[in-house]
MARDO-526739 format. One record per residue (C-alpha): x, y, z; residue number from 1. Coordinates in Angstrom, 1 decimal, m for minus. Example, Ala and Ser with C-alpha at 12.3 -4.5 7.8 and 13.67 -1.06 7.14 Angstrom:
// residues 2
east / north / up / pos
12.3 / m4.5 / 7.8 / 1
13.7 / m1.1 / 7.1 / 2
//
This chain:
// residues 97
east / north / up / pos
10.2 / m18.0 / 1.1 / 1
9.7 / m15.5 / 3.8 / 2
10.7 / m11.8 / 3.6 / 3
13.8 / m10.6 / 5.6 / 4
11.5 / m8.7 / 8.0 / 5
9.5 / m11.8 / 8.8 / 6
12.6 / m13.9 / 9.2 / 7
14.2 / m11.4 / 11.6 / 8
11.1 / m10.7 / 13.7 / 9
8.6 / m13.4 / 13.1 / 10
6.0 / m10.7 / 12.5 / 11
4.5 / m9.2 / 9.3 / 12
5.9 / m6.0 / 7.8 / 13
3.7 / m3.1 / 6.7 / 14
3.7 / m4.5 / 3.1 / 15
2.9 / m8.1 / 3.9 / 16
m0.1 / m9.2 / 1.8 / 17
0.5 / m6.4 / m0.7 / 18
1.1 / m8.7 / m3.7 / 19
m1.9 / m10.9 / m2.8 / 20
m4.0 / m7.8 / m2.3 / 21
m3.1 / m6.5 / m5.8 / 22
m3.9 / m9.9 / m7.2 / 23
m7.3 / m9.7 / m5.5 / 24
m7.9 / m6.2 / m6.9 / 25
m7.2 / m7.5 / m10.4 / 26
m9.7 / m10.2 / m9.8 / 27
m12.3 / m7.6 / m8.7 / 28
m12.3 / m8.8 / m5.1 / 29
m12.0 / m5.5 / m3.3 / 30
m13.1 / m6.9 / 0.1 / 31
m10.5 / m9.6 / m0.1 / 32
m7.8 / m7.1 / m1.1 / 33
m8.8 / m4.8 / 1.8 / 34
m8.6 / m7.8 / 4.2 / 35
m5.1 / m8.7 / 2.9 / 36
m3.6 / m5.2 / 3.0 / 37
m5.7 / m2.0 / 3.1 / 38
m2.7 / 0.1 / 2.2 / 39
m2.1 / m1.8 / m1.1 / 40
m5.7 / m0.9 / m2.1 / 41
m5.0 / 2.8 / m1.4 / 42
m1.7 / 2.7 / m3.3 / 43
m3.5 / 1.0 / m6.3 / 44
m6.2 / 3.7 / m6.3 / 45
m3.5 / 6.5 / m6.2 / 46
m1.6 / 4.8 / m9.1 / 47
m4.8 / 4.5 / m11.1 / 48
m5.7 / 8.1 / m10.6 / 49
m2.2 / 9.3 / m11.5 / 50
m2.0 / 7.1 / m14.6 / 51
m5.4 / 8.5 / m15.8 / 52
m4.3 / 12.0 / m15.1 / 53
m1.0 / 11.5 / m17.0 / 54
m2.9 / 10.1 / m19.9 / 55
m5.4 / 13.0 / m20.0 / 56
m3.1 / 15.9 / m19.1 / 57
0.6 / 14.8 / m19.0 / 58
2.1 / 18.3 / m18.5 / 59
m0.1 / 19.2 / m15.6 / 60
0.2 / 15.8 / m14.0 / 61
3.9 / 15.6 / m14.2 / 62
4.3 / 19.2 / m13.0 / 63
2.2 / 18.3 / m10.0 / 64
4.1 / 15.0 / m9.4 / 65
7.5 / 16.7 / m9.6 / 66
6.4 / 19.2 / m7.0 / 67
4.5 / 16.9 / m4.6 / 68
6.1 / 13.4 / m5.0 / 69
8.1 / 13.6 / m1.8 / 70
5.1 / 14.6 / 0.2 / 71
3.1 / 11.7 / m1.3 / 72
6.0 / 9.3 / m0.4 / 73
6.1 / 10.6 / 3.2 / 74
2.3 / 10.4 / 3.5 / 75
2.2 / 6.9 / 2.1 / 76
5.0 / 5.7 / 4.5 / 77
3.1 / 7.2 / 7.4 / 78
m0.2 / 5.7 / 6.3 / 79
1.4 / 2.3 / 5.8 / 80
2.9 / 2.4 / 9.4 / 81
m0.4 / 3.6 / 10.9 / 82
m2.4 / 0.8 / 9.1 / 83
0.3 / m1.7 / 10.2 / 84
0.0 / m0.5 / 13.8 / 85
m3.9 / m0.8 / 13.7 / 86
m3.6 / m4.3 / 12.2 / 87
m1.1 / m5.3 / 14.9 / 88
m3.3 / m3.8 / 17.6 / 89
m6.4 / m5.5 / 16.5 / 90
m4.7 / m8.9 / 16.0 / 91
m5.3 / m8.9 / 12.2 / 92
m1.7 / m9.9 / 11.8 / 93
0.7 / m11.5 / 14.3 / 94
3.0 / m9.3 / 16.5 / 95
6.7 / m9.5 / 15.9 / 96
8.7 / m11.6 / 18.4 / 97
//
């Protein structure tokens, strides 16, 4: 089953390959994960660091997260779109119709 973006445009969305990239990371295939979706690799790294920080110093981590979560969201959206544009430009993924 294709995602709604792929059905509407014929191209791959910024998140395409994300689930397969996470599966590759879990199987310790970092190069494969990077090839599938570099952004997913970065998001997994961020989540791992945040989870470790929450476990080690929950008050400091949550205070930081409550203050900066919107900026992280905006930065990750911008990064996902930039990576998507590079992947489209290099032919790593097909262009939308």
